[in-house]
N, C-alpha and C positions, 0 to 999 in steps of 0.2 A: 504494500500500500504506500502511496505517496505521502511523505511527511510534509505537512503544510507548515510553513514558517509564518508565525504571527507577525503582523505589521507592528505590534506593540512589544514584541519580545525584547526583554532587557530594559524596558522603559518604565517598569513599575514593580513594586513589591507588595505582596499581600500583607494586610494588616489593617489597623484602625487609625484613622486620621481625623484632623479637625476637632470638633467637639466630642471628645471621647466618652463623656459621661452620658450622652443622650444621642445615640446613633439614629439617624433618620434615613440613611440611604445605604443600600448594598449594591456594589458594582462588581460585575463578574464578566471577564472575557470568556466567551464560550468558544473554546478552541476546536480545531479540526472541523470546521464548517463544511457540510456537504449541502450544496445549494444548486438546484437546477431550475432553469426557466423553461416552462412549457408554453409554447405559443400555438394557437389554432387559427385556422382561417374562419371567416364568419360562418360559412356553411358547414363546418366540421366542429364548431365549438362544443355543442352538446355531446357529440360522440367522444371527442378527445377528453373532455371533462369527466365523463362517466368512466371511460377506460382508465384514466389516471387515478381517479378516486378508488375504483375497484382494485387496481394494482396495489394501492397503498392501504387497503382494507378500511377505507373511510366510507361512511354510509352514503355520502353524496359529495359533489364538488362544491366548494364555497361560492357564495354569491359575491357580487362586487364589494370590494373593501372589507372582506371578511376572511377569516382563517378557520381551519379545522385541524384538530390534532388527535392522534391515537398512537399510543405506545412510542413516544419520542419521534414520531414522523408527523410532519405538518404540511398542509397545502394552503397557500395564501392566494387570494385573488387580488392582484395588484392593478390590473388594467382590464378593459373589456374583453380582450382576447388572450390574456396571459395569466399564468399562475406561477408561483414559486413553490417548489417542493424542497423541504428542508429535512435532513436527517437520513436520507438513503438514496441509493442509485435509483434511476428512473427507467421505465421501459422505453423501448424504441417506438417511434411512430413513423409512418410513411410520410414522405415529403408532400404528398397531396393532402395529408391531414393537418400538417403543421410542422413545427421544428422544436428541437430541444437544444438548449445551450447550457454548458456547465459554467456557473458563475462562482464556484466555490473559492477560487483564489482571488476574486475581485472584491470581496467584501470582508469586513471585520464585524463580528457579531458580539455585541455588548448587551448584557442583561442588567437592567436597573430596577431595583425593587426597594421596598421599605416605605414607611409612613410619609416620607417627604419626596418620594420619587416623582409624583405628579407635579408638585411645586417646582422641583428642580428642572424638569423638562419644560414646564411652562415658562420658565425664564428665558428659554431659547427658541422654542418652536411656535410657529403661528397656527396652532391647532388647539381646539377646545378639547381638553383631556378629561373633563368631568365625566363621571360614570354614565350619566344619562346621554351624553353626546358621543363618547368613545368607550363603550363597554368592552368587556373581555371578548377577545377574538375580532376586534376591529383592526383594520390595517389601513395605513395611509403612506403616501409618498409626500415628503415635505422638504423644507430647506432648514439647514442648521449651519449657521455661519457661512452662508453662501454655497454650501455643498448640498447636493441632493442626497437625501437619506430615506430609508424606509423604516417605519415604526409599526410594530405589531404589539398589541396588548394581549399577552398570553395569560394563562392561569398562574404563571410564575412571576409576572411583572411585565415590564416593558422590554421588548426585544428590539434592539436598535441595530440596524444594518448600515454600516458606514462604508463609503468607498475606501478601499485599501490605501489609496494615495493620500487621503485626508485623515486617516484613522488616528495618527499620533497627535496632530494638532487639535482635533475634535475631542480626543481623550483628555488632553491637558485642560481644555475649556471645561469639560464635565467635572474634572477633579477640583479645579479652582472654585467652581460654583458649589460643588457638594461640600466643601469645607465648612460653609456656614451652617450646615445641618448636622455635621458629623457623619463620616462615612467609613465603610469597611470595604476593602478590595478583597474579594474571595478568590 
């Protein structure tokens, strides 16, 4: 198996930082990301979505701006004709059905959780992250310090997918902001 080298490797240490007596944010780099983009043509959308969901043992494919997960495998609907599959290899599809692209090396996956995670992200993202507007399994593409990022609210917290080229600078901004809440890097 290919060893994926993190864009953040060597740039952080695990531990507790900032206000240590009242931790409000947990930040984790989720390493060894397996990420595939599945794109369908308009007339094959339903077939490709069903085939992909079935392959992943999901009950259905997610609707627009939503995600579904089962057993560490997730399928996110990012665009009208595209899904991301996280956590495992994906089946092949015929060119007349759509295309598959391996994005595993292009993104850095950060998980942000804790009682102040929403407040931390609201300091930087132009997205309404209140529970009523962005509930669990919501997905959006947005901007963070002029970089395009993807945000998914999973059962575990906020899953933040940063472009590899911007990962270190965005990581530093996150840590600087998290210091006011107290944070732990796991």
